[in-house]
DRENKOL-557931 format. One line per field, with one value per residue (C-alpha): residue number from 1; residue in one letter; x, y, z. Coordinates in pm, 1 decimal. Each point is the difference from the previous one (the first is absolute). Layout:
<tornus>
num <- (NUM/...)
residuo <- (a/...)
c1 <- (X/...)
c2 <- (Y/...)
c3 <- (Z/...)
</tornus>
This chain:
<tornus>
num <- (1/2/3/4/5/6/7/8/9/10/11/12/13/14/15/16/17/18/19/20/21/22/23/24/25/26/27/28/29/30/31/32/33/34/35/36/37/38/39/40/41/42/43/44/45/46/47/48/49/50/51/52/53/54/55/56/57/58/59/60/61/62/63/64/65/66/67/68/69/70/71/72/73/74/75/76/77/78/79/80/81/82/83/84/85/86/87/88/89/90/91/92/93/94/95/96/97/98/99/100/101/102/103/104/105/106/107/108/109/110/111/112/113/114/115/116/117/118/119/120/121/122/123/124/125/126/127/128/129/130/131/132/133/134/135/136/137/138/139/140/141/142/143/144/145/146/147/148/149/150/151/152/153/154/155/156/157/158/159/160/161/162/163/164/165/166/167/168/169/170/171/172/173/174/175/176/177/178/179/180/181/182/183/184/185/186/187/188/189/190/191/192/193/194/195/196/197/198/199/200/201/202/203/204/205/206/207/208/209/210/211/212/213/214/215/216/217/218/219/220/221/222/223/224/225/226/227/228/229/230/231/232/233/234/235/236/237/238/239/240/241/242/243/244/245/246/247/248/249/250/251/252/253/254/255/256/257/258/259/260/261/262/263/264/265/266/267/268/269/270/271/272/273/274/275/276/277/278/279/280/281/282/283/284/285/286/287/288/289/290/291/292/293/294/295/296/297/298/299/300/301/302/303/304/305/306/307/308/309/310/311/312/313/314/315/316/317/318/319/320/321/322/323/324/325/326/327/328/329/330/331/332/333/334/335/336/337/338/339/340/341/342/343/344/345/346/347/348/349/350/351/352/353/354/355/356/357/358/359/360/361/362/363/364/365/366/367/368/369/370/371/372/373/374/375/376/377/378/379/380/381/382/383/384/385/386/387/388/389/390/391/392/393/394/395/396/397/398/399/400/401/402/403/404/405/406/407/408/409/410/411/412/413/414/415/416/417/418/419/420/421/422/423/424/425/426/427/428)
residuo <- (m/n/a/i/p/a/y/g/a/t/p/p/r/i/r/r/r/q/t/l/a/l/v/l/l/v/v/t/g/v/i/n/y/l/d/r/a/t/l/a/v/a/n/e/y/i/r/a/d/l/d/l/s/l/g/q/m/g/l/l/l/s/a/f/s/w/s/y/a/l/c/q/l/p/v/g/a/l/v/d/k/i/g/p/r/w/l/l/g/l/g/l/v/v/w/s/l/a/q/a/a/g/g/l/v/s/t/f/g/w/f/v/i/a/r/i/v/l/g/i/g/e/a/p/q/f/p/a/a/a/r/v/v/s/n/w/f/p/i/r/a/r/g/t/p/t/g/i/y/n/s/a/s/p/l/g/v/a/l/a/p/l/l/l/a/p/l/i/a/a/t/s/w/h/w/a/f/f/v/t/g/a/m/g/l/v/a/a/v/i/w/v/a/l/y/r/d/p/v/r/d/q/l/s/a/d/e/i/a/y/l/d/a/g/q/k/s/e/p/a/p/e/t/t/f/a/s/w/r/a/l/f/r/h/r/a/t/w/g/m/l/f/g/f/s/g/s/v/y/l/n/w/v/y/l/t/w/l/p/g/y/l/r/t/e/r/q/m/d/i/a/y/a/g/i/a/a/s/i/p/f/a/c/g/f/a/g/a/l/i/a/g/w/a/s/d/r/v/a/r/l/s/a/s/p/l/a/g/r/r/r/a/v/v/a/s/m/l/g/m/v/a/f/t/i/p/a/a/l/v/e/s/n/t/v/a/i/a/c/i/s/i/v/i/f/l/a/n/a/a/s/a/c/s/w/s/l/v/t/v/v/a/p/r/s/r/i/g/s/l/g/a/i/q/n/f/g/g/f/i/g/g/a/l/a/p/i/l/t/g/f/i/a/q/s/w/s/f/v/p/a/l/l/t/g/a/g/i/a/f/l/g/a/m/s/y/q/f/l/v/v/r/s/i/p/e/q/d)
c1 <- (2147.9/-172.0/-13.4/-356.4/-155.6/-47.5/-350.9/-24.5/51.5/-295.2/-222.9/-321.5/-239.6/203.4/0.7/-380.1/-38.0/245.4/-190.4/-337.8/131.8/151.4/-312.6/-211.9/244.2/5.5/-381.2/-48.9/285.4/-154.0/-333.1/186.3/154.1/-311.2/-171.8/280.0/11.9/-375.8/19.4/283.9/-185.6/-319.7/194.5/-153.6/-356.4/14.7/158.9/-275.3/-281.3/117.0/149.8/350.0/319.6/331.2/113.5/-312.2/42.0/357.3/-129.2/-261.8/257.9/224.4/-267.2/39.2/376.0/-3.6/-218.8/175.9/340.0/-101.3/-162.0/321.2/157.3/-252.5/-97.4/350.2/15.7/-351.7/101.1/294.3/-218.7/-326.2/104.8/-94.5/-308.8/-250.4/158.0/6.3/-350.4/-134.4/187.1/-157.6/-350.2/68.6/165.5/-259.9/-288.1/185.7/60.8/-369.5/-89.1/212.6/-258.7/-275.6/160.0/-108.2/229.9/374.7/-2.3/-177.2/227.3/304.6/-145.4/-63.3/360.4/134.7/-189.1/125.4/356.1/-69.6/-139.9/278.2/279.5/51.2/49.0/375.8/122.4/-216.2/147.9/355.3/-89.0/-154.0/319.7/220.5/-221.2/-3.2/338.9/362.8/203.8/202.3/-303.5/-230.7/73.9/-199.6/-320.1/37.7/21.3/-307.2/-223.8/137.6/-87.0/-364.9/54.5/85.2/-228.8/-295.4/89.0/51.8/-337.7/-181.9/-30.2/-67.9/-278.4/-141.8/7.5/-249.1/-216.5/-4.0/-76.2/-287.4/-151.5/152.6/304.2/-206.5/-22.2/378.2/1.3/-294.5/145.3/351.1/-143.5/-201.6/308.6/183.7/-276.1/9.6/380.2/-26.6/-206.9/239.4/311.2/-130.1/-133.8/319.1/311.3/181.4/339.3/240.3/-40.4/336.6/-149.5/-173.6/308.7/241.6/370.6/80.6/-258.0/135.6/357.0/-103.6/-172.4/280.4/285.7/243.1/-118.1/-17.4/-266.6/-118.2/-344.7/-5.8/-90.9/-340.9/-34.4/-56.9/-37.6/349.0/153.7/-193.1/118.9/358.2/6.9/27.2/336.8/156.3/99.3/-102.0/-362.2/32.0/181.7/-283.5/-265.8/153.6/116.1/-341.9/-152.6/204.5/-83.6/-374.6/-17.2/115.9/-204.8/-313.3/53.2/-68.1/-250.8/-232.1/60.9/105.3/-344.7/-58.8/352.7/-43.0/-334.1/95.4/370.4/31.4/-350.9/-86.6/-362.1/-157.6/8.8/368.4/92.5/-162.8/207.4/316.7/-46.7/-23.3/325.1/242.5/-176.6/10.7/376.0/-11.0/-156.0/298.1/236.2/-130.8/23.3/347.9/136.9/-119.2/165.0/319.4/32.4/5.4/283.8/191.7/-52.6/142.5/309.2/59.4/202.5/-326.8/-369.6/-29.8/270.5/-140.3/-358.8/99.7/208.6/-302.7/-219.7/249.0/70.9/-372.8/-68.3/285.9/-140.8/-339.5/167.7/194.8/-304.4/-242.0/208.1/-46.0/-360.9/-66.8/194.9/-47.9/-264.3/-78.0/-289.1/139.7/340.1/-164.3/-214.0/307.1/196.7/-293.0/-33.0/364.2/-53.7/-302.1/188.0/281.9/-237.8/-162.4/338.8/111.8/-317.1/38.7/365.3/-85.5/-250.9/240.4/264.3/-234.0/14.5/380.6/40.0/-276.6/23.7/-238.7/-245.1/-37.6/-6.2/-355.9/87.9/304.3/-184.8/-282.0/241.9/163.4/-345.9/-96.5/288.9/-93.4/-353.7/93.5/171.5/-304.5/-227.1/211.5/44.8/-352.1/-35.2/332.0/-41.7/-349.6/99.9/327.7/-183.6/-273.1/256.5/252.0/-22.5/60.0/367.1/127.9/-233.0/172.0/348.5/-85.0/-95.5/333.5/191.1/-192.8/60.7/374.4/8.5/-186.6/259.3/276.9/-185.7/1.2/364.4/148.7/-235.4/-101.6/336.1/-70.2/-282.9/-185.5/72.5/-281.8/107.9/66.1)
c2 <- (-30.4/284.2/343.2/87.2/319.8/281.7/69.7/284.4/-251.6/-214.6/-52.9/204.7/-295.5/-196.0/301.6/24.3/-370.3/22.4/291.0/-170.7/-325.5/175.7/207.2/-315.2/-189.5/282.6/24.8/-375.3/-13.1/275.1/-184.9/-321.4/152.2/191.0/-338.8/-154.8/293.1/23.6/-264.1/181.6/333.5/-160.0/-216.4/126.9/16.5/-354.9/-133.2/159.0/-105.9/-363.5/-20.7/-96.8/-16.5/147.2/-351.6/-67.7/332.6/-97.3/-321.7/192.8/253.2/-284.0/-208.4/208.5/-48.6/-380.6/-42.4/288.6/-158.5/-350.8/129.4/178.3/-328.4/-89.3/358.3/101.6/-277.9/90.5/364.0/-112.7/-240.0/189.2/359.0/265.2/142.5/-277.7/-139.8/335.0/79.0/-324.7/60.5/343.9/-147.4/-279.8/217.7/277.7/-242.6/-146.7/349.3/88.2/-332.3/104.4/267.3/-263.2/-246.0/-27.8/-271.9/-48.9/-313.8/161.4/302.3/-226.8/-160.6/341.0/103.6/-326.7/60.1/359.9/-136.0/-234.0/283.2/246.5/-248.7/103.6/374.1/26.5/-291.8/147.6/344.9/-138.5/-164.1/322.9/192.6/-266.3/8.7/379.2/119.5/-85.7/-183.9/293.4/231.0/-218.5/139.8/321.7/-167.6/-269.3/271.2/169.3/-307.9/-97.2/348.1/-105.0/-220.5/271.3/248.4/-234.0/-58.3/374.3/81.4/-276.4/170.0/338.4/-129.5/-292.1/127.1/283.7/-242.0/-247.4/276.5/130.2/-341.1/-325.1/-215.8/-209.0/286.0/28.3/-351.1/66.1/320.8/-134.3/-318.4/206.0/202.1/-320.1/-121.0/329.3/-23.5/-355.1/121.1/289.6/-221.1/-263.7/265.9/206.3/-209.1/-194.5/-177.3/91.2/-210.1/-16.2/-41.6/334.9/189.7/197.6/-83.2/298.0/-109.3/-355.7/128.6/221.0/-279.9/-250.1/235.4/-166.1/-356.6/-266.7/73.9/-350.1/-92.6/-156.6/-369.5/-106.8/-46.3/-361.1/-169.5/-145.1/343.4/146.1/-279.9/48.8/344.0/-172.8/-148.5/346.0/151.5/345.1/-121.2/-106.4/320.0/208.2/-219.1/20.1/357.9/134.5/-195.6/205.8/327.3/-62.9/-139.0/327.7/208.7/-199.1/44.8/367.6/-49.4/-218.6/124.2/367.6/152.5/-254.2/51.4/376.9/-35.2/-284.6/49.8/376.8/96.0/227.9/96.3/-129.5/329.5/65.3/-366.8/7.1/300.8/-137.0/-337.8/161.0/198.5/-297.7/-139.6/336.6/-21.9/-351.6/136.9/233.1/-287.2/-218.3/280.6/115.8/-353.3/-92.8/305.5/-45.1/-370.9/77.4/246.7/-246.1/-280.3/212.6/87.3/-350.1/-277.5/-188.0/85.2/-288.6/128.7/352.2/-101.9/-254.4/263.0/231.0/-277.1/-92.3/360.1/76.9/-307.9/71.8/350.1/-152.0/-199.3/297.1/229.0/-262.2/-35.8/362.6/-5.2/-281.1/144.7/379.4/156.0/296.7/-63.9/259.7/-166.5/-341.8/117.7/158.6/-324.8/-206.9/240.3/-63.1/-376.1/5.7/226.7/-255.6/-298.9/124.4/89.9/-357.3/-137.9/208.1/-100.1/-367.3/-2.7/174.2/-255.6/-273.2/142.1/-33.3/-331.1/-192.2/-127.4/182.8/-288.5/-30.0/353.0/-40.3/-341.9/118.7/311.2/-215.7/-235.7/299.6/132.7/-342.8/24.4/355.5/-84.8/-300.3/269.6/221.7/-278.8/-67.2/367.7/83.5/-334.2/18.8/371.8/-53.0/-283.4/162.1/326.3/-191.7/-190.3/282.7/324.9/142.0/73.2/-360.1/-42.3/286.8/-120.0/-348.4/156.3/182.8/-325.5/-178.0/289.1/-16.2/-369.5/85.8/261.9/-256.6/-242.5/255.5/89.8/-347.9/-206.1/231.9/23.5/-87.7/2.1/-316.0/-107.0/-50.1/-356.1/-184.8)
c3 <- (-2258.4/-175.8/156.2/88.5/-122.3/248.3/122.3/-249.8/-282.2/102.2/-307.6/41.3/-25.7/256.9/231.9/-16.8/74.7/289.0/152.1/-35.0/148.0/302.1/67.7/-5.4/223.1/254.5/8.2/40.3/252.0/214.4/3.6/80.2/311.0/102.0/13.2/204.2/241.2/59.9/270.3/177.0/-6.1/130.9/248.5/322.6/-135.6/-132.5/318.4/207.0/-234.4/-32.4/351.8/-118.0/207.6/-118.6/-87.8/-206.3/-175.4/-85.3/-157.2/-196.1/-119.4/-118.9/-179.0/-315.1/-7.7/13.3/-307.4/-175.5/60.3/-107.8/-319.0/-100.6/-112.6/-272.6/-85.0/-105.5/-258.0/-118.1/-50.2/-212.5/-199.4/-63.3/68.4/256.9/-171.5/64.6/315.2/181.9/-131.1/145.3/323.1/35.8/-29.4/251.1/261.8/-29.5/56.5/298.9/138.9/-27.4/163.8/298.8/73.7/23.4/243.3/361.4/136.2/33.9/-218.8/-295.4/25.3/-25.0/-315.4/-159.0/70.3/-144.0/-325.8/-0.1/8.3/-291.7/-211.0/78.0/-79.1/-367.9/66.7/47.9/-215.7/-278.4/62.4/-19.4/-330.8/-133.8/81.9/-161.3/-311.6/-44.7/138.1/-89.6/261.5/141.2/23.3/209.3/345.1/-44.8/-128.2/266.4/263.5/-145.8/13.0/341.9/128.3/-20.3/306.8/255.0/-176.5/47.5/363.4/61.7/-155.8/187.0/342.4/-160.2/-225.7/193.5/359.5/-74.8/-200.7/290.8/249.3/-215.0/-81.7/128.0/-67.7/-243.8/-250.6/-23.2/-149.6/-232.0/-147.5/-59.7/-153.3/-248.6/-94.2/-92.7/-230.6/-191.5/-23.9/-140.1/-294.7/-71.0/19.4/-243.3/-237.4/-21.4/69.4/-275.2/-9.3/-282.2/-316.3/-175.1/-346.4/45.1/121.7/-214.0/-14.2/224.9/256.5/7.9/29.0/294.0/189.9/-68.6/96.4/236.8/-56.3/-266.2/-256.8/-81.8/131.9/346.8/12.8/125.2/375.4/107.8/337.2/-39.0/-64.6/295.7/227.4/-120.6/166.4/338.5/-101.3/26.4/331.3/-126.0/5.5/364.0/93.1/-142.9/161.3/349.7/-42.3/-95.5/287.0/245.8/-174.2/-20.0/355.8/152.8/-243.5/85.1/373.0/-64.7/-280.2/208.2/353.0/-17.3/74.2/280.0/133.5/17.6/177.2/237.5/79.1/-43.6/117.6/-293.4/-59.0/-320.1/-191.8/73.2/-53.4/-344.9/-106.4/161.5/-168.5/-344.1/31.4/-22.2/-305.4/-173.7/56.2/-141.5/-317.8/-40.6/80.6/-281.5/-255.7/101.8/26.5/-347.8/-152.3/205.9/-77.1/-373.7/58.9/219.1/-252.3/-280.8/206.0/139.1/-155.8/-51.2/41.3/247.5/234.3/2.0/67.3/266.4/178.7/13.1/147.0/273.4/102.4/25.6/212.9/239.7/42.2/86.2/276.9/133.7/36.6/133.6/316.9/120.2/-125.2/247.5/293.8/6.8/223.1/-224.5/-238.2/-240.2/-19.5/-36.3/-293.1/-159.7/29.4/-128.5/-293.2/-93.2/33.7/-232.1/-244.0/-10.6/-4.5/-317.7/-144.9/70.1/-158.7/-316.3/-32.4/65.0/-283.9/-237.2/104.5/-127.5/-351.3/-15.1/186.9/-181.8/-357.7/-234.7/-22.5/378.7/140.3/127.9/142.4/195.9/115.9/130.1/178.9/169.3/89.5/136.6/244.1/82.8/91.8/206.1/203.9/-43.0/125.3/307.9/92.1/125.3/182.4/185.8/65.2/142.0/230.0/111.7/73.9/186.2/210.6/59.7/-198.7/-345.5/80.4/-34.7/-298.2/-184.9/96.2/-128.3/-332.8/-13.4/52.4/-276.3/-242.1/71.8/-93.4/-321.1/-93.9/44.7/-227.2/-281.7/60.7/-0.8/-217.2/-285.9/-174.3/-365.7/-250.5/-99.9/-360.6/-250.3/-73.1/324.6)
</tornus>
């Protein structure tokens, strides 16, 4: 194993490309999550306008996640085969048109269809980002950039109530969908125009040595359906699939229902609820950034990068469980928001570490594929979270709904701990 250069030794041209790639991933990621969160911010207005029950709203909130999850399986292989530039560019166009269409619908059925198409379009975002990081960063330095692009998730959700609530109040909920859809179309043009993958024939020897540090330097074999299918023979794949499902389930309980929970269960007025709902996701932004940086440090000090990154995932998820319990049970709104803020901080830390774990568990030729399989599991959890939360809250209250999420996250942490124990070989 070669020692990797320190950050200060990064070749200047590589550094510029890394910076550009991360800026573009953060911008597209923020728009991605603004689009997802628009429905949650406009929850009460849409329910009143379309006369929807809490259960129906849960189904509508989950429609995105089902198509998003199912599309992860083919999209990961496509990212590995054709690259992130064109696939993410196409995804941006599709999801932005679907988002704008959400502002035109007038029935529950058409709204569900718009959200399903939104999920299809958004599917390439994070598998493409994982592939971009693996292309432009050496193996032991991928935690920090992974944390940076993952920080777009909570940042988008934190900005959503601050940006969209005033827009909805000044116009209507329809305009929140129109504006965010237009932003995505502009981002699609910028992404395709500016982003490029590294071409080895055009790199210097120092640049190739930097990118290949810590791993074998021969070119990765081409991804085929057989090699993609072979990933399911390894228990690490299943551990990441089930583990991320538990992490995303609990995160999506808050992502989809936090504004409604604060208004319905804790009786906050809409102005205060909007501010309160943004605080935990601002903490989540910090969590993703800090976790990415910390996981690189842990990986360098651990016996193996896999063990260090897995340890960070499990610890973050157990913390999510521990702080969700008082968040559900305390009477004080202030204490509840503080606990939820810690949960979202740790949820985004867990997510960042999970994606960086992909880059050390997966063989080089199938990083996008394994990342997409993990994300598929995550968004099966993400699809179930708003439905179960809505129906449990409708039948009892939000307290058992939050405790259910804590139990599912605990099972996910155990999946990472006991199933993800070794990397998957290139030739299997």
